[in-house]
C-alpha positions in Angstrom: -1.0 -16.3 -3.5 -1.6 -17.1 0.2 -4.3 -19.4 1.2 -7.8 -17.9 1.9 -7.4 -17.9 5.7 -4.1 -16.0 5.4 -5.6 -13.5 3.0 -8.5 -13.0 5.4 -6.2 -12.4 8.3 -4.1 -9.9 6.4 -7.2 -8.1 5.1 -8.7 -7.9 8.6 -5.5 -6.1 9.8 -5.8 -3.6 6.9 -9.5 -3.0 7.0 -9.2 0.2 9.2 -6.7 1.6 6.8 -8.6 0.9 3.6 -10.4 4.3 3.4 -7.1 6.1 3.8 -5.1 4.1 1.3 -7.6 3.9 -1.6 -6.6 7.1 -3.3 -3.6 5.6 -5.2 -3.6 2.6 -7.6 -1.8 0.2 -5.3 -3.7 1.3 -2.2 -7.0 0.9 -4.1 -6.0 -2.7 -5.1 -5.3 -3.5 -1.4 -8.5 -1.8 -0.3 -10.5 -3.8 -2.8 -8.8 -7.0 -1.8 -9.7 -6.1 1.8 -13.4 -5.7 1.1 -13.4 -9.0 -0.8 -11.6 -11.0 1.9 -13.0 -9.8 5.2 -16.2 -11.1 6.9 -19.5 -9.2 7.1 -18.8 -7.7 10.5 -15.6 -6.1 9.2 -17.3 -4.9 6.0 -19.8 -3.0 8.3 -16.8 -1.4 10.1 -15.4 -0.5 6.7 -18.7 1.1 5.6 -18.8 3.1 8.8 -15.3 4.4 8.3 -16.4 5.7 4.9 -19.0 8.0 6.4 -18.5 11.5 5.2 -15.9 10.5 2.6 -18.1 8.7 0.1 -18.5 11.6 -2.4 -14.8 12.5 -2.2 -13.9 8.9 -2.8 -16.4 8.6 -5.7 -14.7 11.6 -7.5 -11.3 10.1 -7.0 -10.0 7.9 -9.9 -9.1 5.0 -7.5 -11.6 5.7 -4.7 -14.4 5.3 -7.1 -13.1 1.8 -8.0 -13.0 0.9 -4.3 -16.7 2.0 -4.0 -17.4 -0.3 -7.1 -15.8 -3.2 -5.3 -18.0 -2.5 -2.2 -21.1 -2.3 -4.3 -20.1 -5.6 -6.0 -19.3 -7.6 -2.9 -21.2 -6.4 0.1 -24.4 -8.5 0.7 -26.0 -6.2 3.3 -27.8 -3.9 0.9 -29.5 -2.0 3.7 -26.1 -1.0 5.1 -24.9 -0.1 1.6 -27.9 2.1 1.1 -27.5 3.8 4.5 -23.7 4.2 4.4 -22.9 4.7 0.7 -25.9 5.5 -1.4 -27.4 7.9 1.1 -24.4 10.1 0.6 -24.2 9.6 -3.1 -27.9 10.2 -4.1 -28.1 13.9 -3.0 -24.9 14.6 -5.0 -26.0 12.5 -8.0 -25.8 15.4 -10.5 -22.3 16.2 -9.4 -21.2 12.5 -9.5 -22.7 11.8 -12.9 -20.9 14.8 -14.5 -17.6 13.6 -13.0 -15.9 10.9 -15.1 -14.9 9.0 -12.0 -18.0 9.8 -9.9 -20.2 8.0 -12.5 -18.4 4.7 -12.1 -20.1 3.6 -8.8 -23.5 4.4 -10.4 -22.5 2.5 -13.5 -21.4 -0.5 -11.3 -25.0 -0.7 -10.2 -26.6 -0.2 -13.6 -24.1 -2.2 -15.7 -21.8 -4.2 -13.5 -18.3 -4.7 -14.8 -19.3 -3.6 -18.3 -16.2 -3.2 -20.5 -18.2 -0.4 -22.2 -17.7 1.8 -19.1 -14.7 0.2 -17.3 -11.3 -0.2 -18.8 -9.4 -3.5 -18.3 -7.0 -1.7 -15.9 -10.0 -0.4 -13.8 -11.4 -3.9 -13.7 -8.1 -5.3 -12.6 -8.0 -2.8 -9.7 -11.5 -3.8 -8.6 -10.6 -7.5 -8.8 -12.8 -10.5 -9.2 -14.3 -13.0 -6.9 -15.4 -12.4 -3.3 -17.5 -14.0 -0.7 -20.9 -12.7 -1.7 -23.6 -15.0 -0.7 -26.4 -13.0 -2.3 -26.8 -13.4 -6.0 -25.6 -10.5 -8.2 -29.0 -9.9 -9.7 -30.7 -9.9 -6.3 -28.2 -7.5 -4.8 -28.4 -5.2 -7.9 -32.2 -5.1 -7.9 -32.2 -4.2 -4.2 -29.8 -1.4 -4.7 -31.7 -0.1 -7.8 -34.9 0.3 -5.7 -33.1 2.9 -3.7 
């Protein structure tokens, strides 16, 4: 595995492609790694690139896992609410009735719970990241929305 600075450099070159490659298993793994290894500025660019595609991504088996990674790692909950949750909430009934669409919602309600996520799904999402905000603080801020 490359050192952190090499991973961050590789991820920064792929960040623009992440929304386009997340629809296959290997692409979702790469996209999740990108969101985990880029800085806050590039995460904001990534969120902006998702505009208009959030519901489509949420109903995709691997796109939903990418959204879970975003919800798990991105500290800027205001941007997450504006860019991701603002598109998801109006379609909540549709998302909850979809087996993949419910995963991003479950990531907020029960993060990384093996009751809702398979080991393969958790492997695609990955672990670790550069989140500075505590998981409970980020989760409670997202739940208020």
